[in-house]
Kinemage of the C-alpha trace (Angstrom):
@kinemage 1
@onewidth
@group {chain A} dominant
@subgroup {mainchain}
@vectorlist {calphas} color= white
{ca met a 1} P 0.000 0.000 0.000
{ca glu a 2} L 1.309 3.404 -0.998
{ca thr a 3} L 1.488 6.199 1.479
{ca leu a 4} L 0.939 9.707 0.237
{ca thr a 5} L 2.585 12.582 1.982
{ca arg a 6} L 1.768 16.192 1.340
{ca thr a 7} L 4.678 18.538 0.854
{ca arg a 8} L 4.930 22.198 -0.088
{ca ala a 9} L 5.806 21.203 -3.650
{ca gly a 10} L 2.758 18.945 -3.789
{ca gly a 11} L 0.578 21.844 -2.689
{ca ala a 12} L 1.938 23.973 -5.536
{ca val a 13} L 1.108 21.233 -8.011
{ca val a 14} L -2.442 21.012 -6.658
{ca ala a 15} L -2.850 24.803 -6.859
{ca ser a 16} L -1.492 24.767 -10.397
{ca ala a 17} L -3.911 21.982 -11.399
{ca cys a 18} L -6.812 23.977 -9.926
{ca ala a 19} L -5.784 27.046 -11.924
{ca val a 20} L -5.742 24.968 -15.115
{ca ala a 21} L -9.166 23.512 -14.313
{ca trp a 22} L -10.532 27.021 -13.725
{ca thr a 23} L -9.187 28.190 -17.092
{ca val a 24} L -10.671 25.203 -18.929
{ca gly a 25} L -14.023 25.379 -17.098
{ca pro a 26} L -15.642 28.301 -18.986
{ca ala a 27} L -14.606 26.887 -22.371
{ca phe a 28} L -16.360 23.634 -21.475
{ca ala a 29} L -19.504 25.579 -20.509
{ca glu a 30} L -19.523 27.211 -23.953
{ca gln a 31} L -19.499 23.769 -25.550
{ca val a 32} L -22.560 22.806 -23.536
{ca asp a 33} L -24.449 25.901 -24.793
{ca arg a 34} L -23.666 25.267 -28.482
{ca ala a 35} L -26.936 23.384 -29.045
{ca gln a 36} L -30.092 25.317 -28.169
{ca asn a 37} L -33.597 23.865 -28.517
{ca tyr a 38} L -36.850 25.473 -29.595
{ca glu a 39} L -40.503 24.453 -29.860
{ca leu a 40} L -42.924 26.829 -31.592
{ca ala a 41} L -46.588 26.761 -32.631
{ca thr a 42} L -48.931 29.382 -34.037
{ca ser a 43} L -52.299 29.965 -32.449
{ca gly a 44} L -55.395 32.053 -33.088
{ca gly a 45} L -56.439 33.764 -36.295
{ca ala a 46} L -55.396 30.914 -38.571
{ca pro a 47} L -57.438 28.104 -40.067
{ca gly a 48} L -54.756 25.648 -39.003
{ca leu a 49} L -51.652 25.474 -36.895
{ca ala a 50} L -47.969 25.691 -37.871
{ca tyr a 51} L -45.654 23.719 -35.581
{ca thr a 52} L -41.895 23.248 -35.414
{ca glu a 53} L -39.411 21.856 -32.936
{ca gly a 54} L -35.678 21.570 -33.316
{ca gln a 55} L -32.243 22.780 -32.434
{ca val a 56} L -29.736 25.472 -33.393
{ca asp a 57} L -26.219 24.067 -33.011
{ca tyr a 58} L -23.393 26.594 -33.378
{ca glu a 59} L -20.224 25.200 -34.921
{ca ser a 60} L -18.156 28.417 -34.934
{ca ala a 61} L -18.491 32.194 -34.626
{ca ser a 62} L -19.843 32.335 -38.180
{ca ser a 63} L -21.693 29.029 -38.710
{ca phe a 64} L -24.482 26.897 -37.305
{ca arg a 65} L -26.713 23.966 -38.176
{ca ile a 66} L -30.468 24.224 -37.730
{ca ser a 67} L -32.434 20.982 -37.696
{ca gly a 68} L -35.848 19.807 -36.659
{ca leu a 69} L -39.396 18.972 -37.709
{ca val a 70} L -42.010 21.254 -39.294
{ca asp a 71} L -45.659 20.207 -39.354
{ca asp a 72} L -48.793 21.770 -40.868
{ca arg a 73} L -51.686 20.836 -38.587
{ca cys a 74} L -55.114 21.672 -39.969
{ca asn a 75} L -57.194 21.457 -36.777
{ca gly a 76} L -60.110 19.755 -38.500
{ca asn a 77} L -59.906 21.995 -41.562
{ca pro a 78} L -57.971 19.971 -44.188
{ca gly a 79} L -57.212 21.711 -47.442
{ca asp a 80} L -57.217 25.140 -45.774
{ca gly a 81} L -54.649 26.411 -48.300
{ca tyr a 82} L -52.095 27.258 -45.628
{ca gly a 83} L -48.786 25.584 -44.869
{ca ala a 84} L -46.189 25.704 -42.099
{ca tyr a 85} L -43.029 27.659 -42.955
{ca val a 86} L -39.839 27.913 -40.862
{ca asp a 87} L -37.492 30.891 -41.237
{ca val a 88} L -34.418 32.030 -39.351
{ca leu a 89} L -33.304 35.596 -38.728
{ca ile a 90} L -29.512 35.788 -38.493
{ca val a 91} L -28.226 38.835 -36.573
{ca phe a 92} L -24.553 39.698 -36.960
{ca asn a 93} L -22.354 41.279 -34.285
{ca asn a 94} L -22.658 44.678 -36.038
{ca gly a 95} L -26.468 44.587 -35.610
{ca glu a 96} L -27.333 43.870 -39.248
{ca gly a 97} L -29.795 41.042 -39.939
{ca asp a 98} L -30.399 38.524 -42.713
{ca gly a 99} L -33.563 36.429 -43.063
{ca arg a 100} L -33.415 32.938 -44.504
{ca pro a 101} L -36.129 30.365 -45.291
{ca val a 102} L -35.311 26.977 -43.795
{ca ala a 103} L -38.169 24.513 -44.375
{ca his a 104} L -41.877 24.123 -45.026
{ca asp a 105} L -44.692 21.614 -44.905
{ca asn a 106} L -47.551 22.416 -47.264
{ca gly a 107} L -48.620 18.853 -47.921
{ca gly a 108} L -52.256 19.322 -46.961
{ca cys a 109} L -52.042 18.257 -43.321
{ca ser a 110} L -51.292 14.642 -44.080
{ca gly a 111} L -48.456 12.751 -42.505
{ca pro a 112} L -46.128 13.516 -39.640
{ca gly a 113} L -44.529 16.661 -41.137
{ca asn a 114} L -41.088 17.175 -42.676
{ca asn a 115} L -37.678 16.804 -41.094
{ca tyr a 116} L -35.130 19.466 -41.981
{ca ser a 117} L -31.453 20.166 -41.545
{ca asp a 118} L -29.606 23.157 -42.958
{ca phe a 119} L -26.014 24.308 -42.472
{ca val a 120} L -25.509 28.084 -42.499
{ca asn a 121} L -22.033 29.575 -42.941
{ca arg a 122} L -21.434 33.323 -43.207
{ca asp a 123} L -18.330 35.429 -43.761
{ca arg a 124} L -18.788 37.357 -40.504
{ca arg a 125} L -19.544 36.755 -36.860
{ca ile a 126} L -23.107 35.776 -35.966
{ca asp a 127} L -24.333 37.270 -32.689
{ca tyr a 128} L -27.641 35.330 -32.454
{ca val a 129} L -30.493 33.817 -34.438
{ca ile a 130} L -34.261 33.850 -33.990
{ca val a 131} L -36.329 30.985 -35.404
{ca ser a 132} L -39.917 31.560 -36.541
{ca val a 133} L -42.763 29.389 -37.800
{ca ser a 134} L -45.667 30.822 -39.786
{ca glu a 135} L -49.048 29.620 -41.036
{ca phe a 136} L -48.718 30.995 -44.578
{ca asp a 137} L -50.756 30.788 -47.798
{ca ala a 138} L -48.235 30.757 -50.650
{ca asp a 139} L -50.974 31.352 -53.262
{ca thr a 140} L -52.201 34.621 -51.750
{ca gly a 141} L -49.079 35.650 -49.808
{ca his a 142} L -51.129 35.927 -46.612
{ca thr a 143} L -49.547 35.090 -43.261
{ca ala a 144} L -52.245 34.137 -40.765
{ca ala a 145} L -50.052 33.721 -37.668
{ca thr a 146} L -46.389 33.565 -36.612
{ca asp a 147} L -44.552 32.357 -33.512
{ca arg a 148} L -40.924 33.311 -32.784
{ca ser a 149} L -38.269 31.804 -30.547
{ca thr a 150} L -36.193 33.640 -28.022
{ca arg a 151} L -32.694 34.663 -29.082
{ca lys a 152} L -30.380 31.723 -29.629
{ca asn a 153} L -27.059 33.359 -28.693
{ca asn a 154} L -23.818 32.254 -30.286
{ca pro a 155} L -21.440 31.050 -27.548
{ca phe a 156} L -18.420 31.630 -29.827
{ca thr a 157} L -18.921 35.415 -30.035
């Protein structure tokens, strides 16, 4: 059986190891926050319901992957002419924004919806994104209802 004795040198090593752990700690926390979930659904004023759930996963200061499920739910009104559309607003660290369509389900309320995955890479730092889902009639251009996520902050910026 080994006996451990504590010396002044050993204490310095322990203190040094703690300092290294403290330095690494915040970087590890940022890794945990890379993937941020959302669940959105429209309500009121629309013949149906647009639903999406998914995740924004930041890969760097200027890129992320958005993936999930979008579903057009007709609430007993099939063939209402509306579909579920997912968009993302990308806000850069200088305050400028860029909207981007991500996915849609306009299949007439049949089936379980559509899975989506999209990789977004920009030439500048992304501060945050906001995901939205809308009940939208592509024929008339009318948006009946929209739901938006909270800010999904980029942990790399």
